[in-house]
C-alpha positions in Angstrom: 27.9 -77.7 10.5 29.3 -79.8 13.1 32.6 -78.4 13.9 35.9 -80.7 14.5 37.9 -81.0 17.4 41.0 -83.4 17.7 42.0 -84.2 20.9 45.9 -85.0 22.1 46.4 -86.9 24.6 48.9 -89.7 25.7 46.6 -90.8 28.6 43.4 -93.3 27.2 41.2 -92.5 30.2 41.3 -88.5 29.8 40.8 -89.1 25.9 37.7 -91.2 26.0 36.1 -89.3 28.1 36.7 -85.7 26.9 35.8 -87.6 23.2 32.5 -89.5 25.0 31.3 -86.4 26.0 31.9 -84.2 23.3 30.9 -86.6 20.3 26.8 -86.1 20.6 27.9 -82.3 19.7 31.1 -82.5 17.3 33.0 -84.1 14.9 35.8 -85.7 17.3 39.5 -87.1 16.1 42.1 -88.4 18.5 45.2 -88.5 18.6 47.9 -90.2 21.3 50.7 -89.0 20.2 52.2 -85.5 19.3 53.5 -87.5 16.1 49.6 -88.6 15.6 48.4 -85.6 16.4 50.7 -83.8 13.3 49.8 -86.3 11.0 45.6 -86.4 11.9 45.7 -83.0 10.9 44.9 -83.5 7.3 41.3 -83.2 9.0 41.6 -79.7 9.1 39.9 -79.2 12.9 38.2 -76.4 14.1 39.6 -76.5 17.4 42.7 -78.8 18.8 43.0 -79.9 22.7 46.4 -80.6 23.2 47.7 -82.2 25.9 51.3 -80.5 27.3 52.7 -83.7 29.7 53.3 -86.1 26.7 56.6 -88.4 25.5 59.0 -87.9 22.7 57.2 -84.7 21.3 55.0 -82.7 24.1 52.4 -80.2 23.6 54.6 -77.0 22.9 57.1 -78.6 20.4 53.3 -79.7 18.6 52.1 -76.4 19.2 55.3 -74.7 17.9 55.5 -76.9 14.8 52.2 -76.4 13.3 50.9 -73.3 14.2 52.4 -71.4 11.1 49.8 -74.0 9.6 46.9 -74.0 10.9 44.8 -71.0 12.9 42.4 -72.9 14.6 42.0 -72.4 18.7 44.6 -74.4 20.3 43.1 -75.1 24.1 46.2 -76.4 26.5 45.9 -79.6 29.1 48.0 -79.3 31.8 48.5 -79.8 35.1 51.0 -77.2 34.7 49.7 -74.4 37.0 53.0 -72.1 37.0 52.4 -68.5 35.1 56.0 -69.3 33.6 54.9 -72.5 32.0 51.7 -70.5 30.5 53.7 -67.8 29.4 55.6 -70.4 27.7 52.9 -71.6 26.3 51.2 -69.1 25.3 54.6 -68.0 23.2 54.4 -71.2 21.8 50.8 -70.7 19.9 48.2 -71.3 22.8 44.8 -69.8 22.4 43.6 -70.7 26.2 44.5 -73.6 29.2 42.4 -75.7 30.9 44.2 -77.4 33.7 44.1 -80.9 35.0 41.5 -82.0 36.9 38.8 -79.6 35.3 34.8 -80.3 35.3 34.0 -81.7 31.6 30.9 -78.6 31.4 33.6 -76.1 31.9 36.3 -77.5 29.7 33.0 -77.3 27.1 32.0 -74.6 27.7 35.4 -72.8 26.9 36.0 -74.5 23.6 31.9 -73.4 22.5 33.5 -70.0 23.8 36.3 -70.4 21.9 34.5 -71.6 18.6 31.8 -69.1 19.1 34.8 -66.1 18.7 36.6 -68.5 15.5 33.6 -68.3 13.5 32.4 -64.5 14.0 35.7 -63.8 13.0 35.7 -65.8 9.8 31.7 -64.3 9.3 33.6 -60.8 9.5 37.0 -61.5 7.6 34.2 -63.0 4.7 32.0 -60.3 4.7 34.8 -58.3 4.5 33.9 -56.5 7.6 35.4 -53.7 9.5 34.7 -51.8 13.0 36.0 -48.7 14.0 35.0 -47.1 17.8 34.8 -43.6 18.5 34.5 -43.4 22.4 30.6 -44.5 22.6 29.9 -44.8 19.2 30.8 -48.3 17.1 30.7 -47.9 13.3 30.4 -51.3 10.8 31.9 -50.1 7.5 30.8 -53.7 6.4 26.9 -53.7 6.5 26.6 -50.0 6.9 25.6 -49.3 10.1 25.9 -46.7 13.1 24.8 -47.4 17.6 25.9 -45.4 20.1 26.5 -47.6 22.9 24.7 -50.3 21.4 21.5 -49.1 20.1 21.4 -48.4 16.7 21.2 -44.9 14.6 19.3 -45.4 12.3 20.9 -42.9 8.9 20.0 -43.0 4.9 22.5 -44.0 2.8 23.6 -40.3 1.9 23.6 -39.5 5.7 26.0 -42.7 6.2 27.9 -41.8 3.3 28.9 -38.4 5.0 29.9 -40.2 8.4 31.8 -42.7 6.5 33.8 -40.4 4.5 34.7 -37.4 7.0 34.7 -40.8 10.3 37.8 -42.7 7.3 39.9 -39.4 7.0 40.1 -37.7 10.4 41.4 -34.6 10.6 40.9 -33.9 7.0 38.8 -30.9 6.3 36.1 -31.4 3.6 34.3 -28.3 2.4 30.4 -28.6 0.9 31.6 -28.3 -2.1 34.1 -31.6 -2.3 31.8 -33.8 -0.6 28.9 -33.3 -3.2 31.4 -34.2 -5.5 32.2 -37.5 -3.7 29.3 -38.5 -2.9 26.2 -37.8 -5.7 29.3 -37.7 -8.1 29.9 -34.4 -10.4 26.5 -35.5 -12.2 24.5 -35.1 -9.5 21.6 -32.7 -9.6 21.8 -31.2 -6.6 24.2 -28.4 -4.8 26.3 -28.4 -2.7 23.0 -26.8 0.0 22.3 -30.4 0.1 25.3 -31.5 2.3 24.2 -29.1 4.8 21.0 -30.1 5.1 22.2 -34.0 5.5 25.1 -32.8 7.6 22.1 -31.0 10.0 19.9 -34.9 10.0 22.9 -36.7 10.9 23.6 -34.8 13.6 20.9 -34.1 15.0 20.0 -38.3 14.5 23.8 -38.5 16.5 22.4 -36.0 19.3 19.8 -38.3 20.3 22.2 -41.1 21.3 25.1 -38.7 22.7 26.2 -34.9 23.5 29.5 -35.8 22.0 29.3 -33.2 18.8 31.1 -36.4 15.8 31.0 -33.5 13.1 32.9 -30.2 13.7 32.9 -26.6 11.8 35.7 -25.9 10.6 34.7 -21.9 9.6 35.4 -21.2 6.7 36.2 -24.0 5.3 33.9 -27.3 5.9 33.8 -30.1 7.7 36.3 -32.4 9.7 35.7 -35.6 12.5 36.0 -34.9 15.7 36.6 -38.4 17.2 
C-alpha cells in the first residue's frame, strides 16, 4: 500500500522539491493555499505537510478547521522557531514541526516515523489490542503474550487466563474455587487444586525473568495481583 501525502505550501519551489523527493515512495498531492488544502482532503491523506505562513487562510487556521475531521499526522512546515509559536501549533492540532530550511532526508525520516507510528495505532485498534505495563512486566491482552523487559515469557492458555484475571482486577482477592469456576467453568473436570499447580508454574516462569512477585498469596483467602 502506498501512503498518501498532502503537501500544502504557497511557494511552488518548495512544493515541487518535496513532491519530487517523495513521489518514488508515496502517492503525493499538493495544494498552494489553505482553501485548496481543505478541498484536497477528499483524497483522504495519510499525512499532511502544512506550511504555516500562507496568505488568507494560514496553516494554523487550516489545522484548526480540519483537525476535528482528520486523524492523520499533521506536520507544520515553518520558519517560526519560538516556543510560543510551537505551543500554538500543537494546541491547534499539529503533531510535529519541521523548521525551514530543512534537510530532505530528515523530513523523509520524520514522515516515515509518523506513518509507522500511525500504522501501529491502526493495527492495534483493528486487533482490539490492549497492553498494560506493570513495572518491567508487559501484558498484551490482544495477542495473549507476556514479556519482562522485552523478553517473552511463554505461558500456557490456562496460565495466561489466570494472569489476565488477576492483573485486570488489581487489589481484588480471588480464592481458588472462584478462579477455577471463572476459568475452567462449573463443568470443569478438575478441582481447585489445579489452580494451585498452575499458579506455581506461572510464578516459576515469571521468576526466571524478574525478582518481583506479581501474584501474592493472601493466606486463608486466595490470590491477588501485586503490581
